Every structure is written in C-alpha cells, then in structure tokens.
C-alpha positions as CSV (number, residue, x, y, z in Angstrom):
1,X,115.1,83.6,65.5
2,X,114.0,85.6,68.6
3,X,116.0,83.7,71.2
4,X,119.8,83.8,71.3
5,X,121.9,80.6,71.8
6,X,122.4,81.0,75.5
7,X,118.7,81.4,76.2
8,X,117.9,78.5,73.9
9,X,120.3,76.3,75.9
10,X,118.7,77.3,79.2
11,X,115.2,76.9,77.9
12,X,115.9,73.5,76.5
13,X,116.7,72.3,80.0
14,X,113.6,73.9,81.5
15,X,111.3,72.4,78.8
16,X,112.5,68.9,79.7
17,X,110.6,69.4,83.0
18,X,107.2,69.6,81.1
19,X,104.8,66.9,82.3
20,X,102.2,67.0,79.5
21,X,101.3,68.5,76.2
22,X,100.6,72.2,75.7
23,X,98.8,73.8,72.8
24,X,99.8,77.4,71.9
25,X,97.0,79.1,70.1
26,X,98.4,82.2,68.4
27,X,96.6,85.2,66.7
28,X,99.0,87.3,64.6
29,X,98.9,90.0,61.9
30,X,101.5,91.4,59.6
31,X,103.1,93.8,62.1
32,X,106.6,93.4,63.5
33,X,105.4,92.3,67.0
34,X,103.3,89.5,65.3
35,X,106.3,88.4,63.3
36,X,108.4,88.1,66.5
37,X,105.6,86.4,68.3
38,X,105.1,83.8,65.6
39,X,108.9,83.2,65.5
40,X,109.0,82.7,69.3
41,X,106.1,80.2,69.5
42,X,107.5,78.2,66.6
43,X,110.9,78.1,68.2
44,X,109.3,76.8,71.4
45,X,107.5,74.1,69.4
46,X,110.8,73.1,67.7
47,X,112.4,72.7,71.1
48,X,109.9,70.4,72.8
49,X,107.7,67.5,71.6
50,X,105.2,68.6,74.2
51,X,104.4,71.9,72.5
52,X,102.4,72.4,69.3
53,X,101.2,75.6,67.7
54,X,97.7,76.4,66.2
55,X,96.5,79.5,64.5
56,X,93.5,81.1,66.1
57,X,91.4,84.3,66.4
58,X,91.8,85.8,69.8
59,X,90.4,89.0,71.5
60,X,93.8,90.7,70.9
61,X,96.2,90.5,68.0
62,X,99.0,89.8,68.4
63,X,98.6,87.4,71.3
64,X,98.7,83.8,72.2
65,X,97.3,81.5,74.8
66,X,98.7,78.4,76.6
67,X,96.3,75.5,76.9
68,X,96.1,71.8,77.8
69,X,94.6,69.5,75.2
70,X,90.9,70.3,75.1
71,X,91.1,72.7,78.0
72,X,91.5,76.5,78.0
73,X,93.6,77.4,81.0
74,X,92.9,81.1,80.6
75,X,96.6,82.2,80.4
76,X,97.3,84.7,77.5
77,X,100.2,86.8,76.5
78,X,99.4,89.9,74.4
79,X,102.9,90.9,73.3
80,X,106.2,89.0,73.1
81,X,107.1,88.0,76.7
82,X,110.8,88.5,76.6
83,X,112.9,90.7,78.9
84,X,111.8,90.4,82.5
85,X,108.7,88.5,81.4
86,X,110.5,85.6,79.9
87,X,110.5,83.8,83.2
88,X,106.7,84.2,83.3
89,X,106.4,82.4,80.0
90,X,108.6,79.6,81.1
91,X,106.8,79.1,84.4
92,X,103.4,79.2,82.6
93,X,104.5,76.5,80.2
94,X,105.6,74.3,83.0
95,X,102.4,74.9,85.0
96,X,100.0,74.4,82.1
97,X,101.9,71.2,81.3
98,X,100.9,69.8,84.7
99,X,103.5,71.0,87.2
100,X,101.8,72.4,90.3
101,X,102.8,76.0,91.2
102,X,105.2,76.2,94.1
103,X,102.7,77.6,96.7
104,X,101.8,76.6,100.2
105,X,98.8,74.2,100.4
106,X,96.9,76.7,102.5
107,X,97.3,79.3,99.7
108,X,96.2,76.8,97.0
109,X,93.1,76.1,99.1
110,X,92.4,79.8,99.3
111,X,92.6,80.2,95.5
112,X,90.5,77.1,94.8
113,X,87.9,78.3,97.3
114,X,87.2,81.6,95.5
115,X,83.7,82.0,94.3
116,X,82.7,83.8,91.0
117,X,84.4,84.7,87.7
118,X,87.7,86.6,87.7
119,X,89.1,87.8,84.4
120,X,92.4,89.7,85.0
121,X,94.4,91.8,82.6
122,X,97.8,93.2,83.5
123,X,99.5,95.9,81.6
124,X,103.3,95.6,81.8
125,X,106.6,97.0,80.5
126,X,109.1,94.4,79.5
127,X,111.8,96.4,81.4
128,X,109.7,96.3,84.6
129,X,111.2,94.1,87.3
130,X,108.1,94.3,89.5
131,X,105.7,93.2,86.8
132,X,106.7,89.5,86.6
133,X,105.6,88.9,90.3
134,X,102.1,90.0,89.5
135,X,102.0,88.2,86.1
136,X,103.3,84.9,87.6
137,X,100.9,85.2,90.6
138,X,97.8,85.7,88.3
139,X,99.0,83.0,85.9
140,X,99.3,80.5,88.8
141,X,95.8,81.4,90.0
142,X,94.5,80.8,86.5
143,X,96.1,77.3,86.4
144,X,94.6,76.5,89.8
145,X,91.0,77.8,89.3
146,X,88.8,77.1,86.3
147,X,87.0,80.5,86.5
148,X,90.1,82.7,86.7
149,X,91.8,84.0,83.5
150,X,94.7,86.3,83.0
151,X,96.2,88.2,80.1
152,X,99.6,89.9,80.2
153,X,99.5,93.0,77.9
154,X,102.8,94.6,76.8
155,X,102.0,98.3,76.9
156,X,104.5,99.0,74.1
157,X,102.6,96.7,71.8
158,X,99.2,98.0,72.7
159,X,99.8,101.7,73.0
160,X,96.2,102.7,72.1
161,X,94.9,100.7,75.0
162,X,97.4,102.2,77.4
163,X,96.5,105.7,76.2
164,X,92.8,105.1,76.4
165,X,93.0,103.8,79.9
166,X,95.5,106.4,81.0
167,X,97.9,103.7,82.2
168,X,100.9,105.6,83.7
169,X,102.4,103.0,86.0
170,X,103.0,99.3,85.7
171,X,102.0,96.7,86.5
172,X,98.5,97.9,86.1
173,X,95.9,95.3,86.8
174,X,92.2,95.3,85.7
175,X,89.6,92.8,86.9
176,X,86.5,92.1,84.8
177,X,87.2,95.3,82.8
178,X,87.5,97.5,85.9
179,X,90.6,99.0,87.6
180,X,91.9,96.6,90.3
181,X,95.4,97.7,91.5
182,X,98.8,98.9,90.4
183,X,102.2,98.0,91.6
184,X,103.9,94.9,92.9
185,X,101.5,92.4,94.6
186,X,102.0,89.0,96.1
187,X,99.3,86.3,95.8
188,X,98.5,86.9,99.4
189,X,97.8,90.6,98.7
190,X,95.7,89.7,95.6
191,X,93.7,87.2,97.6
192,X,93.2,89.7,100.4
193,X,92.0,92.3,98.0
194,X,89.5,89.8,96.7
195,X,88.2,89.3,100.2
196,X,90.0,85.9,100.9
197,X,92.3,85.9,103.9
198,X,94.2,83.0,105.4
199,X,92.4,81.1,108.2
200,X,94.1,81.8,111.6
201,X,93.3,78.2,112.5
202,X,96.1,77.1,110.1
203,X,98.6,78.8,112.4
204,X,96.9,78.1,115.8
205,X,98.8,74.8,116.5
206,X,102.3,76.2,116.1
207,X,104.5,75.4,119.1
208,X,106.6,78.3,120.5
209,X,109.8,79.1,118.6
210,X,113.2,79.6,120.0
211,X,113.7,82.5,117.5
212,X,111.0,84.1,115.4
213,X,112.2,86.4,112.6
214,X,109.7,89.0,111.4
215,X,110.6,90.1,107.8
216,X,111.8,88.4,104.6
217,X,114.4,90.8,103.3
218,X,118.2,90.4,103.4
219,X,118.4,91.0,107.2
220,X,115.6,88.6,107.9
221,X,116.9,85.9,105.6
222,X,120.4,86.2,107.2
223,X,118.9,86.1,110.7
224,X,116.8,83.0,109.9
225,X,119.8,81.1,108.4
226,X,122.1,81.9,111.3
227,X,119.5,80.9,113.8
228,X,118.6,77.7,112.0
229,X,122.2,76.7,111.8
230,X,122.4,76.8,115.6
231,X,119.9,73.9,115.6
232,X,117.2,75.9,117.4
233,X,113.5,76.0,116.4
234,X,113.3,79.0,114.0
235,X,110.2,80.6,112.5
236,X,110.0,83.3,109.9
237,X,107.1,85.7,109.0
238,X,107.8,86.6,105.4
239,X,105.2,89.0,103.9
240,X,107.3,88.9,100.7
241,X,110.8,87.4,100.3
242,X,113.4,90.0,99.3
243,X,111.5,93.0,100.8
244,X,112.8,96.3,99.3
245,X,115.4,94.4,97.3
246,X,112.5,93.4,95.0
247,X,112.2,97.1,94.0
248,X,115.9,97.3,93.1
249,X,117.0,96.6,89.5
250,X,120.8,96.6,89.3
251,X,123.0,95.5,92.3
252,X,126.6,96.1,91.8
253,X,128.0,96.5,95.3
254,X,127.3,93.1,96.8
255,X,130.9,91.9,97.3
256,X,131.9,88.9,95.2
257,X,128.9,89.3,92.9
258,X,129.8,91.9,90.2
259,X,126.2,92.3,89.0
260,X,122.8,90.9,89.8
261,X,119.2,92.1,89.9
262,X,116.8,92.5,92.8
263,X,114.3,89.8,91.9
264,X,117.1,87.3,91.2
265,X,118.8,88.2,94.5
266,X,115.5,87.8,96.3
267,X,114.8,84.4,94.8
268,X,118.3,83.2,95.9
269,X,117.6,84.5,99.4
270,X,114.4,82.4,99.6
271,X,116.1,79.4,98.2
272,X,118.9,79.6,100.8
273,X,116.5,80.0,103.7
274,X,114.4,77.0,102.5
275,X,117.5,74.9,102.5
276,X,117.4,75.0,106.3
277,X,114.7,73.9,108.8
278,X,112.9,77.2,109.0
279,X,109.2,77.3,109.5
280,X,108.2,80.0,107.0
281,X,104.8,81.8,107.4
282,X,104.4,83.4,104.0
283,X,102.3,86.4,102.8
284,X,101.6,87.5,106.4
285,X,102.1,90.8,108.1
286,X,102.8,91.4,111.8
287,X,100.2,93.6,113.6
288,X,101.4,93.8,117.2
289,X,104.2,92.7,119.5
290,X,103.5,91.7,123.1
291,X,106.3,90.7,125.6
292,X,105.6,88.5,128.6
293,X,107.3,85.3,129.6
294,X,107.3,84.6,125.8
295,X,107.1,87.2,123.1
296,X,103.9,87.1,121.1
297,X,103.5,88.4,117.6
298,X,99.9,88.9,116.4
299,X,99.4,88.8,112.7
300,X,96.8,90.9,110.8
301,X,94.7,87.8,110.2
302,X,94.4,87.3,114.0
303,X,96.8,84.4,114.5
304,X,99.3,84.7,117.3
305,X,102.8,83.2,117.2
306,X,104.9,82.8,120.3
307,X,108.7,82.7,120.7
308,X,111.4,82.9,123.3
309,X,113.2,85.5,121.2
310,X,112.1,87.7,118.3
311,X,114.2,89.4,115.6
312,X,112.5,92.3,113.9
313,X,113.7,92.8,110.3
314,X,110.8,94.6,108.7
315,X,112.9,96.9,106.6
316,X,111.8,100.2,105.1
317,X,109.7,101.7,102.3
318,X,110.0,104.7,100.0
319,X,109.3,108.0,101.7
320,X,106.5,110.1,100.2
321,X,106.5,113.9,99.8
322,X,103.3,114.5,101.6
323,X,102.3,117.4,99.3
324,X,98.9,118.0,97.7
325,X,98.5,116.0,94.5
326,X,100.9,113.2,95.4
327,X,98.3,110.7,96.6
328,X,95.7,111.9,94.1
329,X,97.9,111.3,91.1
330,X,99.8,108.2,92.3
331,X,99.9,105.9,89.2
332,X,98.5,108.8,87.2
333,X,101.9,110.5,86.7
334,X,103.3,110.2,90.2
335,X,105.7,107.2,90.3
336,X,108.4,105.7,92.5
337,X,110.1,103.2,90.2
338,X,111.9,104.6,87.2
339,X,112.8,101.2,85.9
340,X,109.2,100.0,85.9
341,X,107.4,103.1,84.8
342,X,110.0,105.0,82.9
343,X,109.1,103.5,79.4
344,X,105.6,105.0,79.8
345,X,107.1,108.5,79.7
346,X,109.1,108.1,76.6
347,X,109.5,111.5,74.8
348,X,107.9,113.4,77.7
349,X,109.1,115.8,80.3
350,X,109.5,114.4,83.8
351,X,110.8,115.5,87.2
352,X,112.8,113.6,89.7
353,X,112.4,114.7,93.3
354,X,115.6,114.0,95.3
355,X,119.3,114.6,94.7
356,X,120.7,111.5,96.5
357,X,122.1,108.4,94.8
358,X,118.6,107.0,94.1
359,X,117.4,110.2,92.6
360,X,120.4,110.8,90.4
361,X,120.4,107.2,89.2
362,X,116.7,107.6,88.4
363,X,117.4,110.8,86.5
364,X,120.2,109.2,84.5
365,X,118.0,106.2,83.5
366,X,115.1,108.4,82.6
367,X,117.2,110.7,80.5
368,X,117.6,107.8,78.0
369,X,113.8,107.7,77.5
370,X,112.3,111.1,78.3
371,X,112.5,114.2,76.3
372,X,113.7,116.1,79.3
373,X,114.4,115.4,83.0
374,X,114.4,118.1,85.7
375,X,115.9,117.2,89.1
376,X,114.7,119.0,92.2
377,X,116.8,118.9,95.4
378,X,115.8,120.6,98.7
379,X,119.4,121.2,99.8
380,X,121.8,123.7,98.2
381,X,123.8,120.9,96.7
382,X,123.2,117.4,95.4
383,X,123.9,114.5,97.8
384,X,124.8,111.9,95.2
385,X,128.2,110.3,94.8
386,X,130.6,112.3,92.5
387,X,130.7,109.6,89.8
388,X,126.9,109.8,89.5
389,X,126.9,113.6,89.4
390,X,129.5,113.7,86.6
391,X,127.4,111.3,84.6
392,X,124.3,113.4,85.2
393,X,125.8,116.7,84.2
394,X,127.2,115.2,81.0
395,X,123.6,114.7,79.7
396,X,122.2,117.4,77.5
397,X,118.5,116.8,78.4
398,X,118.8,117.2,82.2
399,X,118.3,120.3,84.3
400,X,119.1,120.4,88.0
401,X,117.4,122.8,90.4
402,X,118.8,122.9,93.9
403,X,117.6,124.6,97.1
404,X,114.0,124.2,96.0
405,X,111.0,122.8,97.9
406,X,108.2,120.9,96.2
407,X,104.8,122.4,97.2
408,X,102.2,120.7,95.0
409,X,101.8,118.3,92.2
410,X,99.1,119.6,89.9
411,X,96.8,118.0,87.3
412,X,93.2,117.1,86.5
413,X,92.9,113.5,85.6
414,X,96.7,113.1,85.5
415,X,99.8,115.0,86.3
416,X,100.3,118.2,84.3
417,X,102.9,120.0,86.4
418,X,104.6,120.8,89.7
419,X,104.7,123.9,91.9
420,X,107.9,124.6,93.9
421,X,109.4,127.2,96.1
422,X,112.8,128.7,95.2
423,X,114.3,128.8,98.7
424,X,117.0,131.3,97.7
425,X,114.7,133.9,96.3
426,X,111.5,133.0,98.1
427,X,109.7,132.9,94.7
428,X,107.0,130.3,94.0
429,X,107.2,128.9,90.5
430,X,105.3,126.4,88.4
431,X,106.6,123.9,85.8
432,X,104.6,122.0,83.2
433,X,105.4,118.3,83.4
434,X,104.0,114.9,82.3
435,X,105.3,112.9,85.3
436,X,107.0,113.1,88.7
437,X,109.3,110.4,90.1
438,X,109.7,110.6,93.9
439,X,113.1,109.5,95.3
440,X,113.6,111.0,98.7
441,X,114.7,108.2,100.9
442,X,113.2,105.6,103.2
443,X,110.8,105.2,106.1
444,X,111.2,102.3,108.6
445,X,108.3,99.8,108.7
446,X,107.9,99.9,112.5
447,X,104.6,101.6,113.1
448,X,103.1,98.3,114.2
449,X,105.4,98.2,117.2
450,X,103.8,101.2,118.9
451,X,105.7,102.0,122.1
452,X,106.8,98.4,122.8
453,X,110.4,99.0,121.9
454,X,112.5,102.2,121.9
455,X,112.6,104.0,118.6
456,X,114.1,107.2,117.3
457,X,112.0,110.2,116.3
458,X,111.8,108.9,112.7
459,X,110.8,105.4,113.8
460,X,114.0,103.5,113.6
461,X,114.5,100.8,116.3
462,X,117.4,101.6,118.6
463,X,119.7,98.6,118.9
464,X,123.1,97.9,120.5
465,X,126.2,96.2,119.1
466,X,124.5,92.8,119.4
467,X,121.3,93.9,117.7
468,X,119.4,93.9,121.0
469,X,116.6,96.4,121.7
470,X,115.7,97.8,125.2
471,X,113.3,94.8,125.7
472,X,115.1,91.5,126.7
473,X,114.7,88.9,124.1
474,X,113.7,91.3,121.3
475,X,116.3,92.0,118.7
476,X,116.3,94.0,115.4
477,X,118.3,94.2,112.2
478,X,118.5,95.9,108.9
479,X,116.9,99.1,107.5
480,X,114.2,99.2,110.3
481,X,117.0,100.0,112.8
482,X,119.1,103.1,113.6
483,X,122.1,101.6,111.7
484,X,123.6,104.6,109.9
485,X,124.0,103.0,106.5
486,X,121.2,101.3,104.5
487,X,122.9,98.8,102.3
488,X,122.1,95.1,101.5
489,X,125.5,93.8,102.7
490,X,125.2,95.8,106.0
491,X,121.6,94.5,106.5
492,X,122.7,90.9,106.0
493,X,125.6,91.4,108.5
494,X,123.2,92.9,111.1
495,X,120.8,90.0,110.6
496,X,123.6,87.6,111.4
497,X,124.6,89.7,114.5
498,X,121.0,89.8,115.7
499,X,120.7,86.0,115.4
500,X,123.9,85.4,117.2
501,X,122.8,87.9,119.9
502,X,119.5,86.1,120.2
503,X,121.2,82.7,120.6
504,X,123.5,84.1,123.2
505,X,120.5,85.5,125.1
506,X,118.8,82.0,124.9
507,X,121.7,80.1,126.3
508,X,122.2,82.6,129.1
509,X,118.6,82.8,130.2
C-alpha cells in the first residue's frame, strides 16, 4: 500500500463527498514509480464505489487521468501525487466527480469565457509547497473549460524531460508546448497572463466601506476579522490569501501551534476571515490611494473602491541582489525558495547569498541534497541565531565566506558560477556553481502609494502605536510598516491594533 492508515482514514471521509463517478485511466510500465502509481489508484478505487480504474495508453508513462463517464476532463498526473500534491489529487477527484471548484462567480465566468485551446503542463517537485497552488488552479480551469487541459509532471519521475527543457525552478508551467511562467501563481494571475482581466463593472456598484483592508496576509486577515467583529461594513482586497506566508514551509514559532506549514496556515486564515461578514475582493491588486472626504483605492483593473478608513497590509517580498546575471538567470539557476527548487540541485554545488536566519536555514536544508553548499555573507559575521549557526557548522559539506560582496552571477544558458569581492583583501574571485539561492531579506510592497503616506527611506510605512499613518483615516500593519520585527505573530497583532485604531477613528469622527 502507498497510503498509510492516517491518510486512508482522512481520504475515506473526503471521498464520501464525491457526487458522481470518476474513471481513472492509468498508463504504467514496470518501473518503481509505475508500481506505486498502480497501487495508489487501486487503493482509491477500493475506497470509493464512485471510482473505477482502466488501463490505457497515455502520452506519458507512468501517468493517469481523471475523467467523467464518457468525458475527458483533461486532468492528468504524470508521477505519483503524494507529498504536497496529495491535496491536488483529492480536490481533482471531487471536482471531476461534479463538485464545483470554490471560486467566485466572476472568476468562473472569466475562465469559461476564454477563447482557444490551452494545453498546460506543470513540472513540480513533491516537496514544493508553492506548486500545489498552480496545479490546483490549472486543474480547476480544466474542469470548468472543455478546451483546457492540464498535466502535473513530477520532475523526479521524468528527469530526462527536466534536463531537456533545463527546468531549474518549480513550478514551471508550459502552455501548448511553450514556456509560460514559473513560480507561484493564482488563477487571477494566470488569467491576466492569458489576457483575461476582471471586468471593473463587477465592482462598480460597491457602497463605501467603513473599513477597507488592502492585503490578505496575516496582518490583513487579522485586521479584517477585528473590524468585522465590531459590526462595521468591512471590505478586503486580497490578491492572494496568506501573502508571504505561502512561501514559508515550516512555522514553529506561532505560539500555541507547535508546527504548521505556510499553505496550511494561509488556508486557515482565509477560512477564518470568510466566517465573518467581510466583502472579499480576490485576485486584485491596489494601484493607487487617494484621500478626500472618503479614501479611494483604485485597482489595477480600473475599479475604484471607497471607504471611510483604509488599513494597508500589503506585506513584503524577497529582496533581490540587483547584480548582473540575477534577472537573466532567474529560474535558470537563480532561485529564492530552497524548499521548492532544492531537489532540482541534488548532487550539485550551490551558493546561498545571505547569512541571516533565512539564509542559514536554506543552507542547512540544501546541504541534505546538494553536493556542496557555500554561504556568502556581506558582513564580517553571520547574523543568524546561534542555534542555526551551530547546526550549520556541524555539516561537512558547507563552506561559509564572510565579509564578501556578490558582484555578478555568470552563465550562458544557465548559471555556471558567481563572481565576488573579498572585502578584507580587496581581491575579486570567481567560483564555479550550479545554482544560487538569494536570501537577503525583504522589501515592503508600498511602491503603489507614491508620496501619499509617509514612508522611510526603504519604503516602510511610518505608523504610530495605534497603527495610524500621517494621513487621518489611513492605517497600516504588518511587514509593510516600520515595525522593527517581521514575524507572523507580530503582524497579526499589528493588524488587530490597526483595526481597533480605525474603529476608534470612525466613532470619534
């Protein structure tokens, strides 16, 4: 058996939600992956009377497709979808059986309105926590549109394809045989890349809010919940629920929860917000803030939302090096997520740029896969916590270079090395490498604000003890502010503070 008893117990409950019959067409050989795949699909069939298995000849072996009786839905799995992709399999089974994907009606109309043929292929790693979002989005689109198909491909099971296409970052998406995009994407981002954007008319009739939260991460979710609990009209612009948390694998410092993972935590945030009467505007990004009698937030699709008070909780993103070669070789050896892309560098020499907690955690993880890991830190000493440094220096295949400055990432069609300056000697050196992981901190997502609110020289919004900015009625919370510590629990607290501050502002004015 492929599934353990705990997973089988959970899966049995989910499969009871199936609404119709599903045919699994499977193409297998004599290899180990094929054996595991056949075992998995047969276990699924044994667990539900709605599932039956048929042998077939498919474009890839091993692979299987999920179909309705007499209908090809276009969903295929090339590889055994366990690990982080197990949820993708479960959701696909439910959706193919007849359960409508949980999407806003406006998004469903966008998908169904697409013209043309779209055959997607997504290369994934089963250890990638970003990949399921893309796989599940494209699977849902396949269920909803008869001319969309999607195949999830486990890179470890199809190494020759990965090497032939020089896939060095996952998820890597191809459309109709051509490169489409890499990295985490929402359905909204996929649709936008296909040229389909939400109709501003769908948002034109919104009455003004009492509080409008911009951002769907921990700070934004906390702010929306606290505002809604006050009984005031609350709106929320959530480009993606979870924000940067979605890029975090293990979370071990959220008090009362010993361990969870970013995508799981993000899903619980969304579930909690939806429990309250919050008007959620999903898959949208703020473009501009204007302050008059009411605050106005213009979205990138042209729609304008109005509110008596606004809470900005747009978070932060990974900082880039800004050196030659970084942009050119992104997803071709330059990576930012060791959990996602690390397995693609098994047995190779990689560098980690950054000696803080994120960098050292990345180096420790990569040391279990790579042949050798070299850490480069700009300062004379590492900045990571002592417990992480002790673990790092216990590893035989790790080298640490401090007081060095990265000058260039080199390569032709992919990364082949890095050039750095030894700041102690003044000597410029070159190191042959197969990949570079950049882990040098965060940049606040506040460029869209321009000069409307006061910001620090690095773009952080200046707030007071109540989360208020220098503009009356405009508040901010989380990693986009000048709060000294960027932690989930601190962001959530600041979101609550900003919501209470906004409520206090409303009742006084």
